[in-house]
Backbone as CSV, one residue per row, in Angstrom:
resi,resn,N_x,N_y,N_z,CA_x,CA_y,CA_z,C_x,C_y,C_z
1,PHE,-69.268,-3.952,42.789,-69.585,-3.986,41.384,-69.077,-5.283,40.735
2,ILE,-67.863,-5.684,41.048,-67.292,-6.890,40.451,-68.109,-8.124,40.863
3,PHE,-68.482,-8.194,42.137,-69.287,-9.332,42.588,-70.612,-9.384,41.842
4,ASN,-71.245,-8.232,41.637,-72.517,-8.214,40.922,-72.367,-8.688,39.483
5,ILE,-71.248,-8.392,38.855,-70.995,-8.885,37.496,-70.938,-10.405,37.502
6,ILE,-70.190,-10.961,38.445,-70.065,-12.417,38.530,-71.393,-13.057,38.908
7,GLU,-72.052,-12.464,39.885,-73.317,-13.005,40.375,-74.374,-13.065,39.269
8,GLN,-74.339,-12.101,38.365,-75.351,-12.017,37.309,-74.881,-12.610,35.983
9,ALA,-73.746,-13.300,35.981,-73.224,-13.891,34.744,-74.284,-14.768,34.097
10,PRO,-74.344,-14.739,32.781,-75.392,-15.494,32.092,-75.262,-17.008,32.257
11,ASN,-76.405,-17.646,32.265,-76.480,-19.109,32.328,-76.859,-19.658,30.961
12,ARG,-76.615,-20.917,30.792,-77.038,-21.596,29.569,-78.563,-21.709,29.582
13,LYS,-79.131,-22.112,28.493,-80.584,-22.221,28.396,-81.147,-23.228,29.387
14,SER,-80.417,-24.293,29.646,-80.850,-25.311,30.593,-80.114,-25.126,31.920
15,LYS,-80.844,-25.057,33.017,-80.213,-24.923,34.331,-79.292,-26.101,34.631
16,GLN,-79.608,-27.251,34.077,-78.779,-28.439,34.301,-77.388,-28.265,33.712
17,GLU,-77.270,-27.453,32.666,-75.973,-27.215,32.040,-75.152,-26.179,32.800
18,GLY,-75.779,-25.429,33.672,-75.063,-24.465,34.506,-74.704,-23.173,33.796
19,SER,-73.824,-22.442,34.432,-73.410,-21.130,33.971,-72.267,-21.227,32.971
20,TYR,-72.095,-20.183,32.212,-70.913,-20.062,31.354,-69.686,-19.695,32.189
21,LEU,-69.907,-19.223,33.379,-68.834,-18.804,34.274,-68.010,-20.009,34.714
22,THR,-66.700,-19.875,34.694,-65.823,-20.979,35.090,-65.402,-20.899,36.551
23,ILE,-65.859,-19.889,37.251,-65.534,-19.733,38.671,-66.535,-20.550,39.484
24,PRO,-66.058,-21.457,40.335,-66.987,-22.224,41.177,-67.802,-21.292,42.087
25,VAL,-69.038,-21.629,42.310,-69.938,-20.795,43.119,-69.328,-20.456,44.479
26,HIS,-68.704,-21.433,45.126,-68.154,-21.201,46.463,-66.928,-20.285,46.448
27,ARG,-66.387,-19.924,45.270,-65.224,-19.050,45.170,-65.571,-17.658,44.641
28,CYS,-66.826,-17.446,44.266,-67.215,-16.178,43.645,-66.906,-14.963,44.511
29,ILE,-67.201,-15.026,45.778,-66.946,-13.882,46.663,-65.453,-13.611,46.762
30,ASP,-64.657,-14.668,46.904,-63.204,-14.505,47.020,-62.579,-13.932,45.752
31,LEU,-63.065,-14.372,44.611,-62.448,-13.988,43.342,-63.051,-12.737,42.712
32,ALA,-64.064,-12.188,43.325,-64.705,-10.979,42.797,-63.859,-9.751,43.148
33,GLN,-62.721,-9.654,42.524,-61.779,-8.556,42.741,-61.562,-7.829,41.411
34,PRO,-61.182,-6.557,41.442,-60.954,-5.822,40.193,-59.986,-6.522,39.241
35,GLU,-59.004,-7.225,39.792,-58.017,-7.907,38.951,-58.671,-8.887,37.980
36,LEU,-59.809,-9.420,38.341,-60.523,-10.363,37.482,-60.894,-9.720,36.144
37,LEU,-61.217,-8.436,36.181,-61.610,-7.722,34.971,-60.465,-6.916,34.366
38,GLN,-59.282,-7.023,34.942,-58.131,-6.277,34.437,-57.239,-7.119,33.527
39,VAL,-57.611,-8.353,33.304,-56.864,-9.232,32.397,-57.813,-9.724,31.313
40,LEU,-57.245,-10.095,30.187,-58.077,-10.538,29.073,-58.447,-12.006,29.134
41,GLU,-58.040,-12.688,30.171,-58.444,-14.080,30.365,-59.853,-14.081,30.966
42,LEU,-60.833,-14.267,30.127,-62.221,-14.208,30.576,-62.573,-15.470,31.361
43,PRO,-63.258,-15.314,32.495,-63.603,-16.477,33.328,-64.865,-17.203,32.853
44,PHE,-64.909,-17.494,31.568,-66.060,-18.154,30.965,-65.575,-19.264,30.047
45,ASN,-66.378,-20.308,29.905,-65.981,-21.347,28.970,-66.498,-21.050,27.558
46,GLN,-67.357,-20.057,27.416,-67.777,-19.530,26.122,-68.075,-18.054,26.315
47,ALA,-67.693,-17.253,25.342,-67.969,-15.817,25.441,-67.986,-15.200,24.053
48,GLN,-68.808,-14.195,23.924,-68.816,-13.375,22.725,-68.324,-12.016,23.172
49,TYR,-67.421,-11.424,22.429,-66.902,-10.136,22.861,-66.848,-9.142,21.713
50,CYS,-66.714,-7.895,22.082,-66.628,-6.801,21.132,-65.606,-5.814,21.687
51,ILE,-64.745,-5.326,20.848,-63.798,-4.307,21.282,-64.507,-2.966,21.176
52,CYS,-64.583,-2.271,22.300,-65.331,-1.014,22.363,-64.469,0.181,21.993
53,MET,-65.087,1.094,21.331,-64.470,2.395,21.110,-64.714,3.223,22.380
54,PRO,-63.963,4.286,22.586,-64.108,5.073,23.830,-65.531,5.539,24.122
55,ASP,-66.297,5.909,23.103,-67.657,6.374,23.370,-68.547,5.254,23.889
56,GLN,-68.370,4.019,23.383,-69.155,2.890,23.881,-68.736,2.525,25.300
57,TRP,-67.436,2.568,25.580,-66.926,2.275,26.926,-67.534,3.254,27.929
58,LYS,-67.611,4.525,27.531,-68.221,5.550,28.385,-69.703,5.240,28.626
59,LYS,-70.404,4.770,27.597,-71.819,4.405,27.763,-71.974,3.280,28.788
60,HIS,-71.055,2.306,28.736,-71.118,1.216,29.707,-70.966,1.779,31.121
61,PHE,-70.006,2.654,31.314,-69.817,3.273,32.631,-71.069,4.048,33.037
62,ASP,-71.601,4.835,32.117,-72.778,5.657,32.423,-74.001,4.804,32.761
63,HIS,-74.095,3.610,32.193,-75.212,2.714,32.534,-75.058,2.167,33.954
64,ILE,-73.827,2.105,34.432,-73.572,1.528,35.754,-73.612,2.585,36.859
65,PHE,-72.968,3.727,36.646,-72.863,4.774,37.682,-73.399,6.087,37.161
66,PRO,-74.471,6.629,37.626,-75.493,5.915,38.371,-76.493,5.317,37.399
67,SER,-77.079,4.275,37.793,-78.143,3.677,36.990,-79.271,3.267,37.916
68,SER,-80.434,3.744,37.631,-81.580,3.357,38.454,-82.127,2.002,38.022
69,ASN,-81.495,1.399,37.022,-81.992,0.123,36.516,-81.416,-1.090,37.233
70,PHE,-80.534,-0.880,38.181,-79.945,-1.995,38.919,-80.175,-1.830,40.427
71,PRO,-81.399,-1.542,40.855,-81.642,-1.226,42.262,-81.398,-2.376,43.240
72,ASN,-81.386,-3.611,42.764,-81.184,-4.748,43.664,-79.728,-5.167,43.795
73,TYR,-78.858,-4.525,43.065,-77.438,-4.876,43.112,-76.784,-4.176,44.298
74,SER,-75.926,-4.893,44.981,-75.303,-4.344,46.194,-74.464,-3.105,45.901
75,TYR,-73.746,-3.075,44.768,-72.933,-1.898,44.468,-73.822,-0.662,44.307
76,TYR,-74.988,-0.838,43.695,-75.898,0.278,43.468,-76.446,0.805,44.793
77,LYS,-76.806,-0.100,45.679,-77.310,0.314,46.998,-76.246,1.114,47.744
78,SER,-75.002,0.670,47.672,-73.898,1.391,48.326,-73.689,2.757,47.685
79,TYR,-73.751,2.797,46.369,-73.565,4.055,45.646,-74.665,5.051,46.009
80,ILE,-75.901,4.605,46.043,-77.024,5.492,46.384,-76.919,5.966,47.835
81,ALA,-76.517,5.084,48.735,-76.334,5.481,50.138,-75.263,6.560,50.233
82,LEU,-74.181,6.393,49.509,-73.117,7.398,49.501,-73.619,8.699,48.886
83,ALA,-74.317,8.609,47.770,-74.825,9.800,47.082,-75.800,10.589,47.941
84,SER,-76.567,9.901,48.757,-77.566,10.597,49.583,-76.936,11.390,50.723
85,THR,-75.687,11.112,51.033,-75.013,11.828,52.130,-73.856,12.690,51.635
86,THR,-73.782,12.891,50.321,-72.653,13.604,49.728,-73.146,14.820,48.959
87,LYS,-72.390,15.900,49.042,-72.707,17.093,48.257,-72.516,16.782,46.778
88,ASP,-73.300,17.457,45.932,-73.224,17.215,44.489,-71.812,17.389,43.942
89,VAL,-71.128,18.433,44.397,-69.775,18.690,43.900,-68.828,17.546,44.272
90,ASP,-69.022,16.970,45.452,-68.189,15.836,45.867,-68.576,14.563,45.127
91,LEU,-69.848,14.418,44.820,-70.304,13.241,44.081,-69.713,13.231,42.667
92,VAL,-69.565,14.411,42.080,-68.922,14.512,40.765,-67.478,14.020,40.854
93,LYS,-66.790,14.368,41.932,-65.411,13.912,42.141,-65.366,12.400,42.362
94,ILE,-66.307,11.883,43.118,-66.370,10.435,43.375,-66.621,9.688,42.069
95,ARG,-67.538,10.194,41.289,-67.848,9.549,40.010,-66.634,9.592,39.080
96,ALA,-65.894,10.683,39.099,-64.679,10.777,38.284,-63.651,9.743,38.730
97,ARG,-63.551,9.533,40.038,-62.622,8.515,40.554,-63.082,7.108,40.160
98,LEU,-64.384,6.861,40.230,-64.922,5.574,39.796,-64.641,5.345,38.315
99,LYS,-64.785,6.388,37.516,-64.510,6.291,36.076,-63.042,5.959,35.842
100,LYS,-62.160,6.571,36.610,-60.730,6.288,36.492,-60.445,4.810,36.783
101,GLU,-61.097,4.262,37.812,-60.930,2.844,38.150,-61.563,1.951,37.072
102,PHE,-62.724,2.340,36.580,-63.403,1.585,35.525,-62.520,1.506,34.282
103,ASN,-61.819,2.579,33.977,-60.958,2.616,32.800,-59.738,1.706,32.923
104,LYS,-59.463,1.198,34.110,-58.364,0.249,34.301,-58.777,-1.174,33.909
105,LEU,-60.077,-1.396,33.734,-60.566,-2.727,33.397,-60.218,-3.071,31.953
106,ALA,-59.921,-4.331,31.718,-59.654,-4.811,30.364,-60.950,-5.215,29.673
107,TRP,-61.965,-5.533,30.464,-63.245,-5.935,29.897,-64.355,-5.664,30.901
108,ALA,-65.562,-5.623,30.377,-66.777,-5.487,31.190,-67.895,-6.154,30.406
109,PRO,-68.968,-6.534,31.078,-70.091,-7.107,30.329,-70.653,-6.082,29.340
110,TRP,-71.351,-6.579,28.339,-72.035,-5.677,27.407,-73.261,-5.165,28.138
111,ILE,-73.113,-4.007,28.756,-74.122,-3.461,29.663,-75.147,-2.647,28.881
112,LEU,-76.382,-3.027,29.035,-77.483,-2.286,28.455,-78.118,-1.431,29.537
113,ALA,-78.929,-0.492,29.151,-79.555,0.396,30.138,-80.340,-0.367,31.192
114,ASP,-80.888,-1.518,30.819,-81.732,-2.254,31.768,-81.243,-3.674,32.059
115,HIS,-80.050,-4.046,31.586,-79.497,-5.368,31.845,-77.993,-5.272,32.077
116,MET,-77.506,-5.953,33.092,-76.058,-5.996,33.330,-75.360,-6.741,32.206
117,TRP,-75.994,-7.789,31.714,-75.434,-8.600,30.636,-76.366,-8.551,29.442
118,GLY,-75.933,-7.952,28.353,-76.716,-7.979,27.122,-76.427,-9.262,26.378
119,THR,-77.314,-10.246,26.511,-77.069,-11.541,25.861,-78.139,-11.832,24.828
């Protein structure tokens, strides 16, 4: 999930200007760890942010797990593979554990139902 957030980080209008992300492309895989989203130091040279109330934070989680709108993201493929081999009662427990981990994050992209980054 963290890698997909970094991988899909918004770019400037001109490709020549590059991404807003301050992480070099060759380091994205190495730095795509939960700790990246557990601190308020955003890895962007420009960002707009909003402090979420608990209900909005829950909506962000619900858009991610499960969301049929991100079928090409590696985390989603892994989640669906797990869900297809897991009993419903166990999947509820897994989702609760994912929510617990998600709640440890200090920030997340402004996730819309059909976009990882609402820009």
